[in-house]
C-alpha positions, 0 to 999 in steps of 0.5 A: 728797802723801799719808801714804804718801809721808812717810818716818817717819825724815825727817832724824832726827839723834839725841838728843845736843845740839850742844855749845853754851850751852843755856839751856833754854826748857823749864826750871823744871818744864817751863814753856815760854816759847818760842813768842813769843820770836824765835829766839836769835841763833846764835853762832859755835859754833852755825854750827860745829856746823851745819856739822859736822852738814851734813858728816855729813848730806852723807855719810850722805844724807837719811833721808827719801824725801819730796821736801821733805827737805833743802830750805829751806822758803819761809818760813824766812829765813836770810842767804846760804843756800846751796842746794847744801848740805843744809838744817838746821832750827834750833829756837828754843833753838839745837838742830837740829830733828830733823824736816825735813818739812812733813808730820807723821809718818804713824804718829801717830793722835790720837783725842780732844782735850779742850780748855779755853779762856778768851778775855779779850775785854778784854785779848785774852789767851787761856789754854788747856789741851789733852789729846790722846789718841793712839796710834802705829802703830809703836814710836818715841821721838818724835812731831811736832805743830803749834803756831803762836804759842802759848806752852807753859807746862806739859807732861805726858805720860802712859800708863795707868800714869802720867806719862812723862818727856819727854826733849826738846821743841823748837819750829821756828816756820817749819814751825809744828811741835813735836818731842817725844822720850821715852827710853822708846819709845812703844809701838804701839797703846798709849794716850797723853795729852799735856797742854799748857797754853798762852797766846796772844792773840786775832788781829786778822787774820780767821784762827785764833782772832781778835777781831771787832767790830760797832757797836751802835745806841748807837754803842758797839763790841761785841766777839766772839771767833771762829774760822776754821781752814781750812786750817792755822790750828787750830794757832794756837788749840791744839796739835794734829795739824793735817792733815785725815786726822788726825780725832779727837773733840773735847770743848771747854769755854769760859770766858766772861763772864755777858753772853756766850754760847759756841757750838761745833760741838756742843750745850752739855752743861752750864753751870757757875758757876766763881765766882772760878776763872780770873777773876771771875764766869765761867761755863763751858760744857761741850760735848758730845763731837763725832764724828770730824772734822778740826781745820780744822772745829773752831769756837767763838765767844764773843759777845753775840748772840741767835738764832732757832730752828726745825727741819727736817722731820726734826726737825734743830734749826737756829739762826741767830745775829746781833746782837740788833738784826739778828735780824729779818734772819735769817728767810730764812737760817733758811727756806733752811737748814731746807729745804736740810737736808731737800733734802740728806738726800733727795738724798744719802739720808744723814741729817744727821749731827749733833744740831744746826746753827747759822749765825752772822753774823760782822762781819769775815770775808774769805771768804764763809763757813766750813763748820765742822761744826755751826757755820757762820760767814758774813760778815754780808752773806752771811747777813742778809736785809732784804726792803726793802733787799736786791737780787734778786741778794743774795737769791740770793747768800744762798741760795747761800751757805747751801746751799753750806756745808750741802752741806759738812756731808756732803761735806767734813765727814762724808767729808773729803779726805785731803790738800789735793791734793783741795781741788777735789773738796771745794769743786767738788762743793758749788759745783755742789750749791748750785745744785741745792739752790736750784733745788729750793727756788726753781725759778722763780729759774732758778739751773741756767741761771745756773750756766753764767753764774756758774761755767762761763763764768768758769772757761772764761775763766781756764782758757784762759790758759797760766798756768792750773793743773789742778784737782788739784795737788800740795800740798807745803807749807801756803803752797801750799794757799791759792794754789789757793783760786781759780776753778779749784778752785771753778768749773772743778771745779763745771763738770766735775762738772756735766758728770759729772752730765750724762753719768752721769745724775742717778740714777747720780750721786746713788747714787754720792754716797750709796754714797761717803758711806756707805762713807767716813763719818767718815773720809777719801777721795781723788778716785780712790775717788769715781771707783771708786764712780761706776764701780760705779754705772754697772755698769762700763759706764764707767771714770770715773777714766779719763775724769775724770783727763783733766779734773782732772790737766791744765790747760785744756780742748778746743776742738772744731772742727766742719766740714761736708762735705755730709752728714758732720760732721768733729770734732777737738779741741785745747787752747783758749788765748786767745793767738793766737800760742799757737794758731799754734804748738802746740809752745810749751806751757810745761807738758807733759801726760801726756795730751798735752792730749787729753780724753774729751769727751762731746759733746752736740748737736741739729739743726734737724730734732729740736731737742728730742732730745739726742744724745751722741757721745764723742770719745775721740781727736783726731777723729771723724765724724758723719753727718747728714741732708741736710735738716739746716740747722744743728747746735748742740753743747754743749747748754745749755753743760753740757760744759766745752769751746768749739765752733769751727764752720766759716764756713758753720755759723756763718752758719747759726747766726747766720741762725737767731738773726736769723729765730727766736732761740727755736729755741735755749734761752736757755742755748744762746744764751748759749753761742753768745755766749760761744763766739763772743766768746771765739774772737774774743778768741783770734784764731781768728775775725775780730771781725766774727763776734761783732758779726754775731751780736750784732745779734740781741740787739735781739730778746733778752729773756732774762737768760742771753743778755743777762748773757753779752753784757753781760760781753763788751760791757763787756770790749770797751768797756774795751779800746777806751777809748783807741782811735778805735773807742770812740765808734762801739762805744759808739753800737753798744751803745746801739742794741743795748740800746735796745729791751730798756731800754724792755722792762725799764722802771723799775718794780721788779716782776716775777719774780726773773729779770726783776729780775736782767735789769732791773738788768743792762740798766740798768747797761749803759745807764748805762755806755754813756750811753743818754740816756733811761736816764741822764736818768731815773736822774739825776732819781731821784737828785736826788729821793733827794738832796734829798727823801729819795725812796725807791729800790727796792733793785734800782735803788739802785746803778744810780741812785747810779752815774748820779748820781755819774758825771754829777754833781760834788763835791756828789753824790759827797760826799752819797753818801759821807756816806750811806755813813758814816751807813748802818747796813746792809751792803747799802746801804753796798756799793751806795754803795761800788760807785757811788762809784768811778763819778765822772769826777773824778780827784781824787775817785777818788784821794781814794776810793782813799785811804779804802781804807787807813783801817780806820775808813772801809773794812773789810778785806773791802771793800778790793777793792770800792773798788779794783774800782769805780775800776779798772772805771771807764775814768777810774780804771784807771791811778789804781787801778794807781798806788794799788796800786803806791804802797801795796803794802806797806800792802796786803800788811801788811793781808792778810798772806800770804792769797794769794787776797786779794792775787791778787784785788786784782792781777787786779782792778786790772790785768785791763783794762790794754792797752798795752805800757807798762802791761805793762812797768810791772806786770812791772818793779814786781813783779819786785822784790817777793816776793809769795809764793803770789799769784805765780800770780795775778800771772802770770795778770794779766801774761798777760791784759795781753799778751792785751789788747795783742794783741787790740787790735793785731789787732782795732781796725781791723776793729771800726772798719770793721765798725761804720762799715758796719753801724750799726743 
């Protein structure tokens, strides 16, 4: 919902209070103590009053056009709520709360915040004051703003003439809103200042203004206070108008102890010695006023870190902050950050907009990073790089994390979404741009090719479920926002923007972004405005909105069916769904689409006659035709998998492609081979082709030596092996995998050298060899593990997890306990993660159960690593059911740990259940969660249940075919 959808008069009921005993929460000179009090017990008189008001409202009708008016917010708890009656929100003092809309009134315009804050890292108490300067766009006698878990202790409202009497100040915690009313109206375009003093406490969950800690080398814990405000947590740090379109300037002052430093979005202007004011021996850092920005981008940190500094080529100051003992691990982040700023200044053709850029490593951070303007916060292992202890994959991940958040400094911060409906654009574009930036800095890494593996293929898998959702979704309440921080929002969005870049051309795409940033700089915009700018940059030869709406406003993607009849290629499109039964009955769509599940598809293709020449054909309706020369033996669509669709060739075309792979697989690029593998296995998963087809195609892999095809193949082969674990075909299939990978296992070897891509390939192949018990690989890995355990043999970082996993999988209690001991003694995050992933590989159920229990202990496993433990056990065939039973047995503890973080809870459900494949498993999961309200994680649960049904269906349809083919076609 955007501003214009919100009616200003939503549920206003007047100023007269109900005739109840009103002990004001704001008596004694305006001091408020309401925020941390529980709602007062509603007396019988209040019920009578509410009923009377309800009758009045029922006859007069709601005074709001907003769809949420009169509805019960999802987080508001009332016994025996009758949905047939209008909902009346009640403030903490028992009065009717006059605003019944999850969005703020659209006439409010804050333009400056002056915030002073004093966090006490010992008592965890926070004292603060905020002066909010604002205007209104119409004469009104009220405003509504956000506040969550704050205790207001003083209030003052002023205009240019002096103080204004506040007639009423009410708080409604379920909506995290406060309503302020005056007798004399706020006048249009007059300047007002609302000053509020408040207290709160540092949160222990990593959101809002919270407490984090790390352990120094001397074993003493060190504490820091830091922020994480996206999407709606700024309101828990200071009262504010916490919606992205309500941009303002921020001037922030922070009190701190002398042995700490304070950081903020902007540079320090001056530091004052406060003496005994607000504490003993404090310093006060006053920061430069910011540019206009949204509340969720505000950030401040108080810590005892140190830093390294540098400058970009264009003299932008960059600093990387970390604990002093880890400063030697910040140099790579500094290098990539300075180069990335230069790249984006050139790519966007827009200068970096702030006077400095800081990056800081935060120990407790459930998300990977947060793009606060000028002060980016990262999870520690997402920023720190130790040359002798970091894998090639982690090296790349750090680079990608840094470039992603720096892309946001322009796209997301300089220009910000108006409302969370367009979150996909905010995140998807930066997820695409992160790969472009890394490819520019390290072209030898092949990150553009890896984009299809990491983003496109994973998004295609999730978006092929009936329980998917469009990337652009209607967000009506804050709880919905975090629901959609998922693979659709990030990976599908990035993939369709990659496709846009391809069919517009890179030059047109860049100039479109440049014009968009310049036109809306320091403001807000929606996706339709980006499409308008892109259309202008095509000289109106394309209507970009018309094309892109088919990709953003409906879920799913097309299955392109390709059939050859002599010299004519016939092409049709339909929605691709993994469920075979859905593909057989086209009328079973649970969600209708305004586009009837049709897309404007930019089909790219090449043939054996001109493999270097790319052709493009637009499919604007349900079918199309293409004439080809008689000499064409094969045709390959979706060049390098840049299009977000799957291609289903007829039998004869599939056979020609497979024959070509056998004869000369280099006729296709590595990305095109990866695309063929991904399509053929996915089509089989959907029941559209027999399982023998992907098996036939996979035979060519004995000749394959490139990373992209093997990474794709490994993902699918591992998935099949997990489904087949309890079937008669399992041993035959594992033998087949061993035969496929034996040649490439010998090729990659055990010497951890070569290019970046070679290191990624080696890790991938040796991991699969351990999983499938390739005898020679297992023997070598165990030998190295034993030398490490007994003689402290040094293992190369790219081989650590492989060797640890082999030692634990094929070892016993002694090996497991040694790794557990090393995990607890290790001081490096990367080493701990490698051991965590390996500890779940044991075949001993008792050890697996013991390991799962450690995830409940915060002294043993950090919050952000709980998923690592559960995932390592759930992906072990011996641990699938144990992981599920653990999740079920300790759900209340896990839910308490993550609160309502839908992304974390949804990820845990998907991780633990995604490979279950029996009807009993399905009934278990469904019946358990039927009794539990999991809130925003419901989407992930529905997707997980659908995946289990698909696993059951796939096993029923394919187990015998796979077994028969394997018996007849052993290599």
